[in-house]
N, C-alpha and C positions, 0 to 999 in steps of 0.2 A: 594332134596333141594340143591341149588347152593349157594356157598359162595365165593365171590370175595374179596381177601385180597390184599389191596394196601400196600405190605410190605415196599416199599420205592419208592419215585418218581425219585430217582437218575437214570440217563440214559446216555449212551454213544452215543446216536443218537439224532437228532433234527428233527424228521419227521414233515413235514409241517402241517399235519392235526392232530397232537397229541393234545388231549384236556387237557393234563397235561403240555403243553409246557412251561408255566411260572415257573414250579416247578422242571424241570429236572436236575437242579444242586443242589438240596436239598438232603443232605445225610441222613437225619433223617429216622429212620426205626421203625417199630412196636416193642414195648417192648414185650419180651417173657412173662413177668409177666401178661401183659394185654391179650395176646393170651391165656395163661393158664386159666385165669379167664373166658374168653369168652367160650372156649370149655367146661370147667367144668359146667358153667351156662347153656349152650345150652344142654348138656347131661342131666342135672337135669330137664330142661323143657320138653325135649323129653320124659323122663320117665313118666311124668304126662299125656302124650298123648296116652300112652299104644300102641305104634306102633314102629316098627323098621324102621328107615329112612336111606336111603342111602344119604350120604353127599358128594357132589362134591365140592372140594376146589380148586379154581384157584388162584395160586400164581402170583400176577400181580405187575406192576410197573407203570412207570419206567422200568428198566431192572433188574428183580429179580436175574438173574444169575451173576450180579456184586457183590452180597452180599456174605460174607464169607461162606464157606461150614459148618463151625461149627454153625453159626447162622441158616442156613437153616435146619440143623439137629435138632436144638432145636425147630424150628417151627413144625417139624414132631412129636417130642416127646410130645409137648404140646397138641397134639390131643388125647392122651391116654385115657382121660375120655370118649370120644365118643366110641372108640373101646372097652373099658372095659365094656361099657353098651350095647354092641351088635350092635352098629350102624356102618355099614361099611363106611369107608372113602376112597375116591379116590382123589388123588392129581394130578393136572397138573400145569405146569408152562408155562406162555406165554413169549417167549424170542425172541429177535431180532437176536440172534445167531451171533452177530457181533464179539463177543469174545467167544472162546471155550476153556475151560480148562479141562484137564483130570480129575482132582479131582471133578469137577462139574458133569461130565458125570458119574463118579463112584457113586456120590450121587444119581443121577437120577435112576440108576440101582439098587442100594442098597435098596432104599425106594420105588421102583416101581412107580416113579413119571412120568406121561406122559409129553410129550414135544410138545407144539404148537409153530411152527416157523413162525414168521411174515416176509413175503417176498412178495412184490408186483410183482416182476419179471420185470414189465415194468413201465415206468413213472420215474420221478426224485424226488419224494416226500420224499423218505427215504434217509436222508443224515446224515453224522456225524457232530460233532460240528464245523468243518471247512467248511461245505457245500459240501463235496464230497459225491457223490452217494454211498450208502452202498450195493447195490444189488449184485455186483460181489463178494464182500467179503463174504456175507451171502450165496450166491450160492455155493461158494467153500467149506465153512464150512458144509453146508447141505450135499453136495455130499460126503465129507470126513466122515461125521457121518453115512450116509447110507452105505458107503464102509466098515465101521468098524463093521457092523452087529448089532449095538445097536438098530436099528429100529426093529429087530426081537425079542428084549428082553424088550422093553418098547413101550408104545403107542405113536406113532409119527404122527403128522399131520401138516398141514399148514393153515395159514390165509393170505388172500390177500385182501387188501383194494381196492375197485373199485372206481375210481374217474375220473374226466374229462381228466386227463393226461394219463390214460391207458385204458379207456373204449373201445377204438377202438381195443385194443389188448386183449380183454377178452377171445377170443377163443385161442389165442396164449398162454395166461397164463394157461388156462386149459391144453393145450398140454404139457406145461412144467411139470405140476404136474403129468399128465398121463404118461409121459416118466419116471418119477421117481417112479411111482407106489404109489403116496402119496395122501391120502385123504386130502381135504382142504375145507375151508369155505370162501365164498365170502362175504365180509363185505362192503356194499356200503356206500358212503357218501351221505346222503340225502341233498336236498336243505334246507338251513337254512334261517330263517328270518333275522338274523343279524350275519353272519359269521365273524370271525376274518379276517382282511385284508389279512393275509398270506394265507388264505384258500379259498378266493373268487373264484379264478380261477379253483379250484378243485371241486366245487359243481356240482352235477348231478340232473337233474329233474327226478322224479319218472319214467316217460315214457321211459327215456333212460336206466334206470336200468332194467326195464322189457324187453326191447329190447335186452340188453346184456345177461340177463338170458336165453331168448329164444335161442339166438345164441349158448351159451355154452351148453345148454341141447341138441340141435340138434347135435352138435359135439360129445357130450358124447354118445348119442344114436347111432350115426353112427359107433362108435367104438365097438358096440356089448356088449354082456353080459360079466360079470367078470371084468368090469372096476372099476375105483376109485369112491368113494362117494364124492359128492359135496353138501355141505350144503349152503344155506337152500333149495336147489333144491330137495333134497331127501325128506325133510319134506313136501314140496308142492306136490310132486308126491304121497306120502302116502295119503295126504288129498284128492287129486283128485280121487285116486283109491277107497277110502272108499265111496265117493259119487257115483261112477259108480256102486259099489256093493250094494248100498242102506244101508250101515252100518253107525253107529254113533261112534264118538270117545268120551270116557268119558271126561268130562270137567276137566281142571286143578284145583285141590283143592286149596282154599285159606286158608286152615287151617295152611299151612306153607308158608312162603315167597318163591315164585318160585326162585328168585335170590336176595340175600342180598349183597349189596356193602358196604364194610367196608373200610373207608379211613384210612390213615396212623395213625392218632391220635385216631382212634377207633369209630368215628362217623359213624352211620349205616343209609343206605337208601335202599329203594326198587330200583330195577334196573331202572324202568321208571323215577324215580325222583332223580337219583344220583346227588349229589352236589347242588340240587335246593334249593334256600332259603326257609326256612319254612318247608322243607320236611324231616328234620332230625328226625329219629325215637328214637334216644338215643345213648348212648355210650357203646359199648359192652365190653370195657375194665374196666368199673366201674359199670354199671347197671346190674341188674339181667335180664337175657333174658326173664324171665316170665313177668317182668315189661314192657319190650319193647313190647312184644306181646299183653299185655293188655292195652297199652297206647292209649290215644286219637289220637296221631299222627299216629299210625298204623291203627286205625279204619278209620281215614280220608283218608289215602293212599288207603285203600281198597275201600272206597266209590268212590274215583276218578277213580280207576281201573274199577270198575263195571260200572261206567258211560261211560267210553270209550268203553267197550265191548257191551254196548247196541246197538251200531252201527252194531254189528255182528248179531243181531237177524234176520233181514230180508235177510241176505246174503245167497245165494244159498248153500254156503259151511259152514254155521254157525254150523251145527250139526257135521261136520267132522273136522273142523279146530281147532287147539289148542286155537285160539283167542289170542295167545301171540303177534302176530304182532300189535294188537291194545292195549292189556292190558299192555304190557311192552315196548311200543314205547317210546323212549326218546323224550323230548320236541322238539328237532330239527327234529324228524321224524314224528311229528304229523301234517300231511298235512291238510290244511283247504280247503274246497270247497267254491264255491261262496256264499253259505248261511252261512258261518262262522263255519260250523260244521266239525268235523273231518271226514276224509275218509281214507279208506284202499287203499293207492295209489300204492302199489307194489304187495302185496300178492293177492288181488282180481283179478286184470287184468291178472296176471301171471297164476292164477288158471283157469281163463277163457280160456287162451291159451291151458292149459293141458286138460281141458274138451273138447275143440274142437278136439284136437288131438286124445284123447281116443275115442271120438265118431266116428271119421273117421275110426280109427283102428277096432272098433267093427263092 
């Protein structure tokens, strides 16, 4: 189970594509008492399910590493009810690494918190409050961090947003991470029906994303075995391989939310419906988690999720794919065909490419 905590929206960057853009100067943070209630209530509900569940907690923002270390430490200790009940908890923090403090790095190591560094490498979309490109500063901090040896002691990876301003450098971005020996995730900006004016020039059509994925994978395969992992390409490779072998993938269970997004004030959403009007499941800082899971709002969210994945039934990879590309697609990622129905605009055509390649190799 994945839990994304929007600890605070406060940020020292003003990335052009940020969906929290209007809130990045807000210093409000999640109350520790609210977090303690949430984790205690979640542990109590999990106990009724008679299973041990691994909880992946993503500390998100804003820029979470602007928060005081003593506050971040309290966030860690508030999770004690889960650990005491036997549910392993793994924490990661998503950071722009524009500011790097020794005490923060010590916190990461002390509590074994993984670090995901947001860096696009190319393009001019990641800027500070004065409009200056942040990439060079983040690159320097990332290299300093690697030189310090911290990457050998915590889980470290990268996230690079793919947009119209850097899609032509997708392979060069891969080469950057490969040189550093750093696994990373490509996060494309999908075409949106009504993008904010500041984002319009960055939008990518799905076909362009598929083309970039193909080019990056070709570069990765040319580098041979033992290279870095690139998501979601690794996930797609696994799906294609299962189909070639005639195997099936167990479906993702909906007994637990695959990913729960918790806003700063405690309002909770499923990943696919984050911040959508009418999609609020409840407030985890005040409601019992059992009430949220038994609510009509959660039942409705599951019905909508199942409706989206009905499109996966006739897909050639339907028995091997996680179906998450459809089940958890954000509203902006739900591409419509000429018939007005949703379609899998990136995963399916990319899987077709992999299927063709694997067939040729065989």
